[in-house]
C-alpha positions as CSV (number, residue, x, y, z in Angstrom):
1,M,0.0,0.0,0.0
2,F,2.6,2.5,1.0
3,S,4.7,2.1,-2.1
4,E,1.7,2.5,-4.4
5,N,0.4,5.5,-2.5
6,L,3.8,7.2,-2.6
7,T,4.2,6.6,-6.3
8,K,0.7,7.8,-7.1
9,L,1.0,10.9,-5.0
10,R,4.4,11.8,-6.5
11,K,3.1,11.5,-10.0
12,L,-0.1,13.3,-9.2
13,N,1.9,16.2,-7.9
14,K,4.2,16.1,-11.0
15,L,7.3,15.5,-8.9
16,T,10.3,13.4,-9.8
17,Q,12.0,11.0,-7.4
18,E,14.8,13.5,-7.2
19,D,12.3,16.2,-6.2
20,V,10.9,14.1,-3.4
21,A,14.3,13.0,-2.3
22,E,15.4,16.7,-2.0
23,K,12.3,17.7,-0.1
24,V,12.6,14.8,2.3
25,G,16.4,14.9,2.7
26,V,17.3,11.5,1.3
27,T,18.8,10.1,-2.0
28,R,16.8,9.4,-5.1
29,Q,17.7,5.8,-4.7
30,A,16.0,5.8,-1.3
31,V,12.8,7.1,-2.8
32,A,13.1,4.5,-5.6
33,K,13.4,1.7,-3.0
34,W,10.4,3.0,-1.2
35,E,8.3,3.1,-4.4
36,A,9.5,-0.4,-5.3
37,G,8.5,-1.7,-1.9
38,E,12.0,-2.8,-1.1
39,T,12.3,-0.6,2.0
40,L,10.2,1.8,4.1
41,P,11.2,5.2,5.4
42,D,11.5,5.9,9.1
43,I,8.5,7.5,10.9
44,E,9.9,11.0,10.7
45,R,10.4,10.7,6.9
46,C,6.8,9.3,6.6
47,R,5.6,12.4,8.5
48,V,7.5,14.7,6.2
49,L,6.1,12.8,3.1
50,A,2.5,13.1,4.4
51,G,3.0,16.8,4.9
52,L,4.5,17.2,1.5
53,F,1.5,15.6,-0.1
54,D,-1.1,17.0,2.3
55,V,-2.4,13.6,3.3
56,S,-2.7,12.0,6.7
57,L,0.1,9.7,7.8
58,D,-2.5,6.9,8.2
59,D,-3.8,7.3,4.6
60,L,-0.2,7.5,3.2
61,A,0.5,4.1,4.9
62,N,-2.9,2.3,4.7
63,Y,-5.2,3.9,2.1
64,E,-6.5,1.3,-0.4
65,P,-8.2,2.7,-3.5
66,Q,-10.2,-0.5,-4.1
67,E,-12.0,0.0,-0.8
68,N,-12.8,3.6,-1.8
69,M,-14.5,3.3,-5.1
70,G,-11.1,3.3,-6.9
71,L,-10.4,6.9,-6.0
72,G,-7.0,8.2,-5.0
73,L,-6.0,9.5,-1.6
74,P,-8.0,12.5,-0.4
75,P,-6.3,15.5,1.0
76,K,-6.0,15.6,4.8
77,G,-9.3,16.2,6.5
78,K,-11.3,15.1,3.4
79,H,-13.0,11.8,3.4
80,I,-14.7,9.3,1.1
81,F,-17.2,7.3,3.0
82,G,-18.7,5.3,0.2
83,M,-22.0,5.2,-1.6
84,V,-25.4,5.4,-0.1
85,T,-28.8,4.5,-1.6
86,V,-31.8,6.8,-1.3
87,G,-34.9,5.0,0.0
88,E,-38.4,5.5,-1.3
89,K,-39.1,8.3,1.1
90,G,-35.7,10.0,0.5
91,Q,-33.9,8.5,3.5
92,I,-30.2,7.6,3.5
93,V,-28.1,5.7,5.9
94,I,-24.9,7.6,6.9
95,P,-21.9,5.2,6.8
96,A,-20.7,4.0,10.2
97,K,-17.3,5.5,9.7
98,A,-18.8,8.9,9.1
99,R,-21.1,8.7,12.0
100,K,-18.2,7.8,14.3
101,L,-15.9,10.5,13.0
102,F,-18.5,13.2,13.3
103,G,-20.1,11.9,16.5
104,I,-23.5,11.4,15.0
105,S,-25.8,9.3,17.2
106,P,-29.4,8.1,16.8
107,G,-31.8,10.9,17.5
108,D,-29.3,13.7,16.6
109,G,-30.7,16.5,14.4
110,L,-29.1,17.2,11.1
111,V,-29.4,20.1,8.7
112,V,-29.4,19.5,5.0
113,L,-28.1,22.4,2.9
114,G,-28.2,22.6,-0.9
115,D,-26.5,24.5,-3.6
116,E,-27.9,23.8,-7.1
117,S,-24.4,24.0,-8.7
118,Q,-22.4,22.1,-6.0
119,G,-24.8,19.7,-4.3
120,L,-25.9,18.8,-0.8
121,A,-24.2,19.2,2.6
122,I,-25.2,17.7,5.9
123,L,-24.3,19.3,9.2
124,K,-25.1,18.5,12.8
125,S,-27.9,20.9,13.8
126,D,-26.0,22.0,17.0
127,Y,-23.1,23.3,14.8
128,F,-25.4,25.0,12.5
129,L,-27.3,26.7,15.3
130,E,-24.1,27.8,17.0
131,L,-23.0,29.4,13.7
132,A,-26.4,31.0,13.2
133,D,-26.2,32.5,16.8
134,A,-22.7,33.8,16.2
135,I,-23.8,35.5,13.0
136,R,-26.9,37.0,14.7
137,Q,-24.7,38.4,17.5
138,E,-22.3,40.1,15.0
139,N,-25.2,42.0,13.4
């Protein structure tokens, strides 16, 4: 996983192995060995690589595109939770990973926002109401 992720990120960012080596402080041969899966960088180099490509350290090491609809690594803080199906009455089931990450529990209120050109967004109602209160207090 690591070697494939590193290679894809390097190419996506239009960097050569030499470019990555220079930014991380190693030789081009070290980067080539990482990409070939022959060796792995130490944890500090992994941290620098994750920062270089703006991905989480966990995603750099563990992200598997086949588990994420074949899509590449998302930027840090961005997530792909998978596909959902809309039921007959418009209901959807929020994936467990998303519920856990955002602390969504049964009975929580959610606000659905829409932009005709960009799509839908779902927020916990507490966050939305806090934002609305803050805006009201500024005016």
